[in-house]
C-alpha angles and dihedrals in degrees: 000000000000089000091047089054091049091050091050088053092045091242104109093139091055093068106103101151125111133198088260095053092048090048093050096046099038101038113015097041105008104215088156138011133231135212117194128188119214133188119246133044120336116262096017121114121245130031133123120294106244103178148334145215124206117200144161138190119251139177132233117219089194097056097025088227137115122246141182119245118203105212098179140359119186134172122180109256093242090056099047123114090034098101100264094121091052090046089054090053092050089053092045088054091051090050091051091049091048092052096049133344091229101051107134123227121303113281126211130171113210114207 
């Protein structure tokens, strides 16, 4: 799906990551976090990956408070307008609250 996102953004040649790099930087030393939506019943293995959100926690020197930065959110075109984006934001809100009770709203810089 990362390649799908890059193609959507007309930046296919910019994708340099591999499964190994993602595993290292999301699981071994978690510099960022990932939410992935799958088809099928919740909590059961299997199903098709429908979308993802990549985020990390940051800190504002101006406010002196932590925040949550949404790097990417992608839902496959055939699964859009079904509430997955909203579900991702609900889960991102939960992640922010779990990290710190005073984390401000999710930030994202669109380029």
